[in-house]
C-alpha positions as MATLAB code, in Angstrom:
seq = 'XXXXXXXXXXXXXXXXXXXXXXXXXXXXXXXXXXXXXXXXXXXXXXXXXXXXXXXXXXXXXXXXXXXXXXXXXXXXXXXXXXXXXXXXXXXXXXXXXXXXXXXXXXXXXXXXXXXXXXXXXXXXXXXXXXXXXXXXXXXXXXXXXXXXXXXXXXXXXXXXXXXXXXXXXXXXXXXXXXXXXXXXXXXXXXXXXXXXXXXXXXXXXXXXXXXXXXXXXXXXXXXXXXXXXXXXXXXXXXXXXXXXXXXXXXXXXXXXXXXXXXXXXXXXXXXXXXXXXXXXXXXXXXXXXXXXXXXXXXXXXXXXXXXXXXXXXXXXXXXXXXX';
ca = [
     166.223   -8.571   90.103;
     167.849  -11.439   92.004;
     165.821  -13.697   94.255;
     167.474  -12.174   97.318;
     166.663   -8.591   96.310;
     163.447   -7.047   97.581;
     161.109   -5.415   95.085;
     160.346   -1.998   96.511;
     157.445    0.346   95.948;
     159.042    3.682   95.016;
     158.267    7.284   94.247;
     160.972    8.861   92.084;
     161.615   12.631   92.186;
     163.878   14.052   89.479;
     163.960   16.586   86.673;
     167.061   16.947   84.432;
     169.039   14.503   82.297;
     171.357   13.741   85.236;
     168.502   11.860   86.927;
     167.496    9.750   83.917;
     170.082    6.929   84.329;
     169.000    6.402   87.946;
     165.344    6.143   86.932;
     166.209    3.674   84.185;
     168.389    1.601   86.531;
     165.630    1.318   89.142;
     163.215    0.125   86.471;
     165.754   -2.384   85.179;
     166.287   -3.650   88.737;
     162.594   -4.558   88.898;
     161.360   -2.011   91.405;
     157.793   -0.751   91.230;
     157.886    2.953   90.498;
     154.344    3.983   91.289;
     154.834    7.696   90.620;
     157.428    9.990   89.071;
     157.529   13.564   90.368;
     159.174   16.184   88.151;
     159.196   19.943   87.876;
     156.672   21.553   85.516;
     157.357   21.944   81.805;
     159.355   25.114   81.127;
     159.783   27.363   78.068;
     163.107   26.837   76.304;
     165.001   28.281   73.349;
     164.419   31.446   71.372;
     160.846   30.515   70.644;
     160.195   29.824   74.354;
     158.298   26.658   73.518;
     157.189   24.575   76.506;
     159.367   21.483   76.872;
     158.976   18.514   79.190;
     161.984   17.793   81.443;
     164.049   14.707   80.535;
     162.814   12.689   83.528;
     159.189   13.227   82.508;
     159.944   12.182   78.937;
     161.679    9.007   80.137;
     158.892    8.179   82.573;
     156.124    8.592   80.024;
     158.022    6.474   77.502;
     158.184    3.736   80.157;
     154.459    3.997   80.852;
     154.875    5.489   84.332;
     152.526    7.918   86.041;
     153.914   11.465   86.279;
     152.939   14.478   88.363;
     154.472   17.959   88.135;
     153.391   20.086   91.105;
     154.571   23.687   91.057;
     154.921   23.562   94.856;
     155.001   20.635   97.259;
     155.444   21.902  100.830;
     151.811   22.831  101.504;
     150.265   20.936   98.600;
     147.416   18.977  100.206;
     146.479   17.132   97.016;
     150.051   16.006   96.427;
     150.449   14.923  100.053;
     147.263   12.868   99.911;
     148.487   11.225   96.702;
     151.829   10.170   98.258;
     150.225    9.006  101.504;
     147.861    6.789   99.515;
     150.835    5.220   97.725;
     152.686    4.580  101.018;
     156.036    4.032   99.260;
     158.853    2.007  100.778;
     161.260    4.756   99.740;
     161.262    8.062   97.910;
     164.248    8.412   95.590;
     165.379   11.986   94.924;
     167.875   12.758   92.144;
     168.334   16.377   91.037;
     164.679   17.155   91.600;
     165.297   20.833   92.304;
     162.908   21.275   95.225;
     163.415   21.168   98.992;
     161.729   18.052  100.362;
     159.350   19.028  103.213;
     159.293   17.337  106.618;
     156.009   15.481  106.000;
     157.498   13.882  102.907;
     160.768   12.964  104.661;
     158.803   11.085  107.318;
     156.529    9.219  104.934;
     158.475    6.178  103.584;
     159.705    3.401  105.891;
     163.204    3.442  104.320;
     163.324    7.224  104.082;
     163.977    9.666  101.262;
     167.174    8.574   99.491;
     169.158   11.194   97.587;
     171.928   10.857   95.013;
     174.291   13.846   95.306;
     177.161   14.377   92.869;
     179.971   15.052   95.328;
     181.861   13.391   98.137;
     179.840   14.840  100.982;
     180.308   16.806  103.156;
     182.267   18.523  100.369;
     180.243   20.617   97.918;
     176.809   20.710   99.440;
     174.440   22.723   97.313;
     173.075   23.164   93.812;
     176.200   22.958   91.627;
     178.623   20.374   93.076;
     180.001   19.134   89.750;
     180.696   22.605   88.396;
     182.455   23.793   91.539;
     184.573   20.643   91.909;
     185.959   21.233   88.413;
     186.220   25.009   88.852;
     188.255   24.596   92.037;
     190.727   22.334   90.252;
     189.965   19.215   92.309;
     191.556   15.979   91.129;
     188.733   13.803   92.460;
     185.010   13.972   93.084;
     182.289   11.331   93.241;
     178.732   10.411   94.160;
     177.082   10.069   97.547;
     173.794    8.431   98.452;
     172.314    9.739  101.678;
     169.175    9.922  103.753;
     167.603   13.320  103.263;
     166.818   15.483  106.256;
     165.647   19.071  106.547;
     169.153   20.600  106.276;
     170.755   21.293  102.882;
     172.623   18.085  101.962;
     173.376   17.452  105.633;
     171.835   13.991  105.938;
     173.705   10.837  106.938;
     175.754    9.084  104.245;
     174.827    5.640  102.930;
     177.294    4.836  100.126;
     179.990    6.761   98.240;
     182.055    6.257   95.106;
     185.081    8.249   93.931;
     185.885    9.393   90.388;
     188.943   11.130   88.995;
     188.609   14.524   87.324;
     190.866   14.714   84.272;
     193.046   17.826   83.955;
     191.213   18.970   80.818;
     187.795   17.529   81.645;
     184.814   19.882   81.651;
     181.787   19.742   83.897;
     179.657   18.690   80.911;
     181.769   15.555   80.485;
     181.794   14.876   84.211;
     178.009   15.222   84.453;
     177.540   12.255   82.131;
     180.144   10.139   83.940;
     178.654   10.753   87.383;
     175.081   10.288   86.179;
     175.911    6.877   84.717;
     177.974    5.822   87.745;
     175.383    7.026   90.243;
     172.594    4.883   88.809;
     173.908    1.480   90.000;
     174.990    3.111   93.259;
     171.351    4.010   93.943;
     170.242    0.451   93.146;
     172.896   -0.907   95.516;
     171.863    1.570   98.207;
     168.213    0.555   98.114;
     169.117   -3.139   98.209;
     171.377   -2.582  101.209;
     168.781   -0.557  103.088;
     166.062   -3.122  102.433;
     168.256   -6.024  103.573;
     169.773   -4.154  106.510;
     173.332   -4.632  105.234;
     174.101   -0.904  105.089;
     173.270    1.830  107.530;
     173.611    5.601  107.677;
     176.702    7.319  109.069;
     176.697   11.009  110.008;
     178.589   13.577  108.005;
     181.464   15.449  109.605;
     179.967   18.918  109.362;
     183.302   20.546  110.236;
     184.556   19.636  106.741;
     181.518   20.921  104.863;
     182.020   23.139  101.818;
     179.355   24.662   99.620;
     178.576   24.712   95.901;
     176.070   27.512   95.385;
     173.907   27.980   92.328;
     175.939   29.584   89.553;
     175.543   33.247   88.706;
     176.284   34.924   85.370;
     179.112   36.909   86.995;
     180.896   33.675   87.925;
     181.919   33.500   84.277;
     183.633   36.896   84.236;
     187.403   36.496   83.839;
     189.290   38.492   86.469;
     192.846   38.604   85.151;
     194.079   40.816   88.004;
     193.194   38.450   90.847;
     193.242   34.973   89.275;
     196.203   33.077   87.865;
     195.957   31.340   84.499;
     195.302   27.881   85.954;
     192.451   29.265   88.093;
     190.781   30.907   85.112;
     191.228   27.746   83.054;
     189.673   25.597   85.768;
     186.734   27.968   86.133;
     186.189   27.839   82.367;
     186.174   24.007   82.537;
     183.762   24.046   85.441;
     181.340   26.661   84.213;
     180.299   24.820   81.052;
     177.902   25.264   79.371;
     176.889   28.279   81.475;
     178.002   30.886   82.444;
     181.162   29.957   80.533;
     184.049   32.427   80.480;
     183.881   35.994   79.217;
     185.660   39.324   79.411;
     185.536   42.658   77.570;
     187.489   44.083   74.643;
     187.053   47.768   73.818;
     183.764   47.809   75.694;
     182.346   44.748   73.918;
     181.724   41.340   75.465;
     184.255   38.711   74.432;
     183.289   35.086   75.121;
     186.189   32.640   75.321;
     185.080   29.224   74.068;
     188.458   27.473   74.246;
     191.687   28.264   76.092;
     194.823   26.641   77.490;
     197.372   27.592   80.125;
     200.488   28.795   78.303;
     204.097   29.684   78.964;
     205.042   33.326   78.726;
     205.166   34.153   75.008;
     208.487   35.287   73.560;
     206.944   38.560   72.483;
     205.664   39.502   75.929;
     206.701   43.002   76.922;
     209.337   43.397   79.607;
     208.585   44.817   82.048;
     205.102   43.364   81.756;
     202.140   45.644   81.204;
     200.233   43.632   83.779;
     197.183   41.383   83.966;
     194.801   41.690   81.039;
     197.437   42.793   78.547;
     197.414   41.009   75.185;
     200.376   39.539   73.353;
     200.064   38.397   69.728;
     202.506   35.968   68.132;
     202.001   34.433   64.685;
     198.237   34.943   64.926;
     198.140   33.376   68.372;
     196.386   35.316   71.112;
     197.839   35.386   74.635;
     196.634   37.263   77.715;
     198.532   37.897   80.926;
     196.935   36.832   84.208;
     197.800   37.262   87.878;
     201.094   35.911   89.260;
     202.869   36.443   85.908;
     200.939   33.596   84.274;
     199.506   33.406   80.774;
     196.542   31.958   78.907;
     196.340   31.298   75.194;
     192.848   31.991   73.870;
     192.078   29.481   71.125;
     188.489   30.268   70.159;
     186.554   33.448   70.867;
     183.278   35.170   70.109;
     183.214   38.969   70.100;
     179.860   40.639   70.598;
     178.261   41.304   67.215;
     180.440   38.801   65.379;
     180.509   35.028   64.921;
     182.453   32.456   66.913;
     185.924   31.941   65.426;
     189.442   30.734   66.084;
     191.959   33.185   67.492;
     193.741   33.351   64.127;
     190.504   34.169   62.286;
     189.642   36.753   64.913;
     193.035   38.471   64.714;
     192.958   38.624   60.910;
     189.627   40.421   61.039;
     190.279   42.516   64.147;
     193.752   44.056   64.239;
     194.608   44.907   67.844;
     196.750   47.817   68.895;
     199.918   47.501   70.949;
     198.096   48.574   74.097;
     195.061   46.298   73.689;
     193.824   44.916   76.956;
     191.078   42.565   78.120;
     188.805   43.207   81.048;
];
């Protein structure tokens, strides 16, 4: 930390891997992180073994104190603990809980949140996934002062990042997590020195990024063009992915590309969902006379395989259709 930078007493609230770079950056900047707040350990995998969230693992490795309250709004013990700390700021990065009013009012610099979108665009739980799924060319990070509304608080700093045309949300998560860490350090320094101040969001331009549902991964060939389905597949990684049905069985599509109409496509077309096979390549028609090539698939009851492997083991009739 430079001589001009103020060492702040912080409480850090975060849970998943996305929040880890910010925690590490605040430690490296020399701030005093008195307490790390994370969600409780959860069962994971087939064996449903309890696993500590990434932020907890990082905090313990750094010798920090950790608490994992199941609820915080009316948690008297937790409130007493934070009031005794009297932090300069509470940093919130992908914590996964609504911050109650008593907690918002506690620190002198406020509760500072890192949100992975260019607010007011994509307020909500899944901003990275929806930015990719909607085919946006750019997204970014925003630091803001939390208030009681959902991601409605005034903006402090923003940074913009390009979304590559084939980039998935998994790749973008890592990029934004790493880029957001120094942005949080810069935000705290600016707040402490008085060189940055909050500016209100333009609520008229707000859009929302709701929590993903399993059905978001269902491929609707009748209503969505190929580029829309491709973008949704990129955005909805690793879950819910992209899936459809073949002869009543679930077919997961692990890799796909937007394609030109194959030479062997029937004319007139049989319509969205119809399959065209050329040289062991698997094409499917989508809305607006557009086509996808499915490169890697996983049919229910079978293993994941390339389209060529799948077609050799599963001959499809002339009238085969997806959906």
